[in-house]
C-alpha positions as CSV (number, residue, x, y, z in Angstrom):
1,X,123.3,-75.6,10.1
2,X,125.9,-73.8,12.1
3,X,124.9,-70.4,10.5
4,X,121.2,-70.7,11.5
5,X,121.7,-71.4,15.2
6,X,123.0,-68.0,16.2
7,X,120.1,-66.3,14.3
8,X,117.5,-68.4,16.1
9,X,119.2,-67.7,19.5
10,X,119.2,-63.9,18.7
11,X,115.5,-64.0,17.7
12,X,114.6,-65.8,20.9
13,X,116.4,-63.3,23.1
14,X,114.8,-60.3,21.3
15,X,111.4,-61.8,21.9
16,X,112.1,-62.2,25.5
17,X,113.4,-58.7,25.9
18,X,110.5,-56.9,24.0
19,X,107.3,-58.6,23.1
20,X,107.2,-61.4,25.6
21,X,108.5,-59.3,28.4
22,X,110.7,-60.3,31.3
23,X,111.5,-59.5,34.9
24,X,113.7,-56.6,33.9
25,X,111.4,-55.3,31.0
26,X,109.0,-52.3,31.0
27,X,105.4,-53.0,30.0
28,X,102.8,-50.3,29.0
29,X,99.5,-50.5,30.9
30,X,96.2,-49.7,29.1
31,X,94.0,-47.1,30.8
32,X,90.8,-48.5,32.0
33,X,87.7,-46.4,32.9
34,X,85.4,-47.8,35.6
35,X,81.7,-46.7,35.5
36,X,80.0,-46.9,38.9
37,X,76.9,-49.0,38.9
38,X,73.5,-47.3,39.3
39,X,72.5,-46.8,42.9
40,X,69.8,-49.2,44.0
41,X,67.8,-49.0,47.2
42,X,69.1,-51.1,50.0
43,X,67.1,-54.3,50.5
44,X,66.9,-53.4,54.2
45,X,65.6,-49.8,53.7
46,X,61.8,-49.4,54.5
47,X,59.5,-48.8,51.6
48,X,58.0,-45.3,51.3
49,X,54.5,-45.0,52.8
50,X,51.8,-43.9,50.4
51,X,49.5,-41.0,51.5
52,X,46.2,-42.0,52.9
53,X,43.3,-41.8,50.4
54,X,41.0,-40.4,53.2
55,X,42.5,-37.0,53.5
56,X,39.2,-35.2,54.2
57,X,39.1,-36.4,57.8
58,X,42.8,-36.1,58.5
59,X,43.7,-33.6,61.2
60,X,46.6,-31.3,60.1
61,X,49.7,-31.1,62.2
62,X,49.3,-28.6,64.9
63,X,45.5,-28.2,64.1
64,X,42.5,-29.0,66.1
65,X,40.1,-31.9,65.7
66,X,36.9,-31.3,63.8
67,X,34.1,-29.9,65.9
68,X,31.4,-32.3,66.9
69,X,27.9,-31.5,65.5
70,X,25.6,-29.6,67.9
71,X,22.9,-31.7,69.5
72,X,19.4,-31.2,68.1
73,X,17.2,-28.6,69.8
74,X,14.4,-30.1,71.8
75,X,11.0,-29.6,70.2
76,X,8.5,-27.5,72.1
77,X,5.7,-29.4,73.7
78,X,2.7,-30.0,71.5
79,X,-0.4,-28.1,72.7
80,X,-3.6,-30.1,72.2
81,X,-6.2,-28.2,70.0
82,X,-9.3,-26.8,71.5
83,X,-12.6,-28.5,70.8
84,X,-16.0,-27.0,70.5
85,X,-17.2,-29.1,73.4
86,X,-14.8,-27.3,75.8
87,X,-16.7,-24.0,75.2
88,X,-19.7,-25.4,77.0
89,X,-18.0,-24.7,80.4
90,X,-15.9,-21.7,79.3
91,X,-16.0,-18.1,80.5
92,X,-17.5,-15.5,78.2
93,X,-16.5,-11.8,78.3
94,X,-14.1,-10.0,80.6
95,X,-13.7,-6.7,82.4
96,X,-11.4,-5.5,79.5
97,X,-13.7,-6.8,76.8
98,X,-17.2,-7.1,78.2
99,X,-20.0,-9.1,76.7
100,X,-23.2,-7.2,76.1
101,X,-22.5,-4.7,78.8
102,X,-21.9,-7.2,81.6
103,X,-19.0,-5.8,83.8
104,X,-17.4,-9.2,84.4
105,X,-17.2,-12.5,82.7
106,X,-20.1,-14.9,82.4
107,X,-19.5,-18.5,83.4
108,X,-21.2,-20.9,81.0
109,X,-22.3,-24.2,82.5
110,X,-23.2,-26.9,79.9
111,X,-23.5,-24.1,77.4
112,X,-26.0,-21.9,79.3
113,X,-25.9,-19.0,81.7
114,X,-29.0,-17.6,83.5
115,X,-28.7,-14.1,84.9
116,X,-30.5,-12.5,87.8
117,X,-32.0,-10.0,85.5
118,X,-33.8,-12.8,83.6
119,X,-31.5,-12.9,80.7
120,X,-30.3,-16.2,79.3
121,X,-27.1,-16.8,77.3
122,X,-26.9,-20.0,75.2
123,X,-24.0,-21.4,73.3
124,X,-25.0,-22.2,69.7
125,X,-24.1,-25.0,67.4
126,X,-22.0,-23.1,64.8
127,X,-18.4,-23.4,65.9
128,X,-14.9,-24.1,64.5
129,X,-11.4,-24.5,65.6
130,X,-8.1,-23.3,64.1
131,X,-5.1,-21.1,64.7
132,X,-6.0,-17.5,64.7
133,X,-3.1,-15.8,66.5
134,X,-0.2,-17.6,64.7
135,X,1.2,-19.5,67.6
136,X,0.5,-22.9,66.0
137,X,-2.2,-23.9,68.6
138,X,-5.8,-24.3,67.5
139,X,-8.1,-21.7,69.0
140,X,-11.9,-21.8,69.0
141,X,-14.6,-19.6,67.4
142,X,-18.1,-20.0,68.8
143,X,-21.4,-18.3,68.7
144,X,-23.8,-17.4,71.5
145,X,-27.3,-16.0,71.7
146,X,-28.7,-13.7,74.4
147,X,-32.4,-13.6,75.2
148,X,-33.3,-10.7,77.4
149,X,-37.1,-11.1,77.3
150,X,-39.5,-10.2,74.5
151,X,-38.6,-11.1,71.0
152,X,-35.0,-9.9,71.0
153,X,-32.3,-12.5,70.2
154,X,-28.8,-10.9,70.1
155,X,-26.1,-13.0,68.3
156,X,-22.4,-12.7,69.1
157,X,-19.3,-14.4,67.6
158,X,-16.7,-15.0,70.3
159,X,-13.0,-16.2,70.2
160,X,-11.3,-18.3,72.8
161,X,-7.6,-18.5,72.7
162,X,-5.8,-21.8,73.3
163,X,-3.8,-21.6,76.5
164,X,-2.2,-24.9,77.2
165,X,-5.2,-26.8,75.8
166,X,-7.7,-24.7,77.8
167,X,-10.1,-22.1,76.3
168,X,-9.4,-18.5,77.5
169,X,-11.8,-15.8,76.3
170,X,-10.1,-13.3,73.9
171,X,-12.5,-11.3,71.7
172,X,-16.0,-10.9,70.3
173,X,-18.1,-9.2,67.7
174,X,-21.8,-8.4,68.0
175,X,-24.0,-9.2,65.0
176,X,-27.1,-7.6,66.3
177,X,-30.7,-8.6,67.0
178,X,-32.1,-11.6,65.2
179,X,-29.2,-12.2,62.8
180,X,-28.5,-15.9,63.2
181,X,-25.2,-17.5,62.3
182,X,-25.4,-20.5,60.0
183,X,-21.8,-21.6,59.8
184,X,-18.2,-20.9,61.0
185,X,-14.9,-22.0,59.7
186,X,-11.2,-21.1,60.4
187,X,-8.4,-21.2,57.8
188,X,-5.2,-19.2,57.3
189,X,-5.6,-17.3,60.6
190,X,-9.0,-16.1,59.5
191,X,-12.5,-16.8,60.7
192,X,-15.2,-17.0,58.1
193,X,-18.7,-16.5,59.5
194,X,-21.9,-17.0,57.4
195,X,-25.0,-15.3,58.9
196,X,-28.4,-14.0,57.9
197,X,-29.5,-10.4,57.9
198,X,-31.9,-8.0,56.1
199,X,-32.0,-5.2,53.7
200,X,-32.6,-1.6,54.8
201,X,-36.3,-1.0,55.3
202,X,-37.2,-4.7,56.0
203,X,-38.8,-5.8,59.2
204,X,-36.8,-7.7,61.8
205,X,-38.3,-11.0,60.8
206,X,-37.6,-10.5,57.1
207,X,-34.2,-12.1,56.5
208,X,-33.3,-11.7,52.8
209,X,-29.4,-11.6,52.8
210,X,-26.9,-14.3,53.4
211,X,-23.7,-12.5,54.4
212,X,-20.2,-14.1,54.5
213,X,-17.9,-12.1,56.8
214,X,-14.1,-12.8,57.1
215,X,-12.5,-11.7,60.4
216,X,-9.0,-11.6,61.7
217,X,-7.9,-11.4,65.3
218,X,-6.2,-8.2,66.4
219,X,-5.4,-8.2,70.1
220,X,-8.8,-8.4,71.8
221,X,-10.8,-7.4,68.7
222,X,-12.2,-9.3,65.8
223,X,-11.7,-7.0,62.7
224,X,-13.8,-7.6,59.6
225,X,-11.5,-8.0,56.6
226,X,-14.3,-8.3,54.0
227,X,-17.8,-9.5,53.5
228,X,-19.9,-10.5,50.6
229,X,-23.7,-10.7,50.3
230,X,-26.0,-13.1,48.5
231,X,-29.8,-13.2,48.2
232,X,-31.5,-15.4,50.8
233,X,-34.9,-16.9,50.7
234,X,-36.2,-18.7,53.8
């Protein structure tokens, strides 16, 4: 027993000086690596603002606002179309474009004019309205007959321009003696006149041709564009 006590005491002292450590011993420290935690947004930081979906109407920085649409242009006033009834009190002919040699216009009254020379001018039934000069307003094409005594009956096609809804004489074309007009129509800025006439060598009363003439208005003149003839039997 006496031999084991010093060995136990020595072992205990060695433990205290080495493995167990003491106030006067030196200890080896292990190296430790610290990895910083991933940065996270602060709870108090504002969330990013998503861009607006409506980017078409956004005004760029430093730019000007989109221009406002121009106001619609006012429509021109509508001109009422002429009527054939208005021709009954219209003027026929002018100093620039005289009717059957009369130096001035002839004022119709209820469709008739009686001259001091005994001549009578009568507005006839064939009539039509429509745009002839391309201004969008309906003009009028009428027919008149002049009786100057005897058997003569001189037929004329006349045009009245629409001026603010009132007929103003514009042009005419003479068809000659005893060549009556049967119908008038207006379409596509053309006037179509159907009238009766005769073959060469026939007497004045012998009407045997139905002629269809197409006219266009050129200034103060009615110009025949074309005509077609068909046989006519009274």
